[in-house]
C-alpha positions as CSV (number, residue, x, y, z in Angstrom):
1,M,-18.1,63.0,46.3
2,K,-21.5,61.6,47.2
3,K,-22.2,58.2,48.1
4,P,-24.7,56.3,46.6
5,I,-27.1,55.8,49.7
6,V,-28.0,58.7,51.8
7,V,-30.2,58.4,54.9
8,L,-31.5,61.6,56.1
9,G,-32.9,62.7,59.6
10,L,-35.5,65.3,59.4
11,G,-37.0,67.2,62.4
12,N,-36.6,69.7,65.2
13,P,-34.7,68.4,68.4
14,L,-36.0,71.8,70.6
15,M,-39.5,70.0,69.7
16,A,-39.7,67.0,71.5
17,D,-40.7,63.6,69.8
18,E,-40.4,65.6,66.1
19,G,-36.6,65.6,66.8
20,I,-36.5,61.5,66.5
21,G,-35.3,61.8,63.1
22,T,-32.4,63.4,63.7
23,D,-31.6,61.5,66.8
24,L,-31.8,58.4,65.3
25,V,-29.5,60.0,62.4
26,A,-27.0,61.1,64.7
27,R,-26.8,57.1,66.4
28,L,-26.6,55.5,62.6
29,A,-23.5,58.0,62.0
30,Q,-21.9,56.7,65.1
31,E,-21.8,53.3,62.9
32,A,-20.8,54.5,59.8
33,A,-17.9,52.4,59.2
34,R,-20.0,49.6,59.0
35,Y,-21.7,51.3,55.8
36,P,-19.2,52.6,53.8
37,S,-21.6,53.6,50.6
38,V,-23.8,55.7,53.1
39,D,-23.8,59.0,54.0
40,F,-25.7,59.9,57.1
41,I,-27.0,63.4,57.2
42,D,-28.6,65.2,60.0
43,A,-31.2,67.4,57.6
44,G,-33.0,69.4,60.7
45,T,-35.5,71.1,59.3
46,G,-34.4,70.3,55.6
47,G,-36.4,72.8,52.9
48,M,-35.0,72.8,49.7
49,A,-31.6,71.8,50.8
50,V,-33.0,68.4,50.2
51,L,-33.1,68.2,46.9
52,H,-29.2,68.3,46.6
53,L,-28.7,66.3,49.5
54,I,-30.6,63.3,47.7
55,D,-29.2,64.2,43.8
56,G,-27.0,61.9,42.5
57,R,-27.9,59.4,44.8
58,R,-29.1,55.6,44.1
59,K,-30.7,55.2,47.4
60,A,-32.8,58.0,49.7
61,V,-33.9,56.9,53.2
62,F,-35.6,59.6,55.1
63,V,-36.6,59.2,59.5
64,D,-39.2,61.6,60.6
65,C,-41.9,62.3,63.5
66,A,-45.1,61.7,61.4
67,Y,-49.0,62.4,62.4
68,M,-50.4,58.7,60.8
69,D,-53.0,58.2,63.5
70,E,-51.7,55.6,65.0
71,A,-50.2,54.6,68.6
72,P,-47.6,56.5,69.6
73,G,-44.2,54.9,69.5
74,T,-45.4,53.3,65.7
75,I,-43.1,53.3,62.9
76,R,-44.1,52.7,59.4
77,R,-42.6,52.4,56.2
78,F,-43.1,54.6,52.7
79,T,-42.5,55.3,49.3
80,P,-43.4,58.7,48.0
81,D,-46.5,57.3,46.3
82,E,-48.0,55.2,49.3
83,V,-48.5,58.8,51.3
84,R,-50.4,61.9,51.1
85,S,-49.3,64.9,52.9
86,T,-51.7,67.1,54.7
87,K,-49.3,69.3,55.7
88,V,-50.4,72.9,55.5
89,L,-47.3,75.7,55.0
90,A,-47.1,78.8,56.4
91,H,-44.8,80.4,53.8
92,Q,-43.2,82.5,56.0
93,S,-39.7,80.4,55.8
94,L,-37.0,79.0,53.3
95,H,-36.5,76.2,55.1
96,E,-39.9,75.6,55.2
97,A,-41.6,72.8,52.9
98,D,-43.2,69.8,52.4
99,L,-41.1,66.5,51.8
100,L,-43.7,65.2,48.7
101,R,-43.4,68.2,47.1
102,I,-39.8,68.4,47.2
103,L,-39.4,64.6,45.9
104,A,-42.4,65.6,43.3
105,L,-40.0,68.1,42.3
106,A,-36.7,66.2,42.4
107,E,-38.6,63.9,40.0
108,Q,-39.3,66.4,37.7
109,V,-35.8,68.2,37.3
110,G,-34.2,64.8,37.1
111,Q,-32.3,64.7,40.4
112,S,-34.4,61.7,42.0
113,P,-32.9,58.8,43.8
114,E,-34.1,55.4,42.3
115,Q,-35.5,54.4,45.1
116,I,-36.7,56.3,47.8
117,A,-38.5,55.0,51.7
118,I,-39.4,57.2,53.9
119,F,-39.6,56.1,57.6
120,G,-42.4,58.0,59.7
121,I,-42.7,57.5,63.7
122,Q,-45.7,58.4,65.5
123,P,-45.2,61.6,68.3
124,Q,-46.6,61.1,71.6
125,V,-44.7,65.0,72.5
126,V,-44.6,67.4,70.5
127,E,-43.9,70.6,72.1
128,F,-41.0,73.4,73.2
129,R,-38.8,70.8,75.1
130,Q,-35.3,69.1,74.7
131,G,-35.9,65.5,74.7
132,L,-37.9,62.3,73.6
133,S,-40.8,61.0,75.3
134,E,-40.2,57.8,77.0
135,V,-42.7,55.8,74.2
136,L,-40.3,56.4,71.6
137,R,-36.6,56.5,73.8
138,D,-37.8,52.9,74.4
139,R,-38.2,52.1,70.8
140,I,-35.3,53.2,69.8
141,D,-33.9,50.0,68.8
142,Q,-36.4,48.9,67.3
143,Y,-36.0,51.9,64.9
144,L,-32.6,51.0,64.5
145,V,-33.4,47.7,63.3
146,K,-35.6,48.8,60.5
147,I,-33.3,51.3,59.3
148,R,-30.2,49.2,59.1
149,S,-32.5,46.4,57.0
150,E,-33.8,49.0,54.8
151,I,-30.0,50.5,53.9
152,E,-28.7,46.8,53.9
153,S,-31.3,45.8,51.5
């Protein structure tokens, strides 16, 4: 049975800082006993599967790497109405998708949670290698505090 709140980590850990969302959700999942009404899901590169993961939820929290013209390591919280995507899709994969387009589709088909929060973290390095940059690693605790606060609100 789905819990009323879902926290989804998006990203690819094989691409350095692009894996920050999945890394943070894995850390939060270790604390799942503290949050009995929350599912923590590594949604990876997500795609259209995100629709099914948010369906029937009261609240969805997304955590992902995001280019925001900020200093590397900066975290910002958005709602879908506060941000626009500039992502260009290659249309070469069923897993490829734009989060904002998926959320708009969820709204259209009546599967959108009442509350949606998106945490974007400005990357320093996005290249083919495992492991986060030092800038992001040094801020893990700060990111976790912000996400925990969102879950608890």
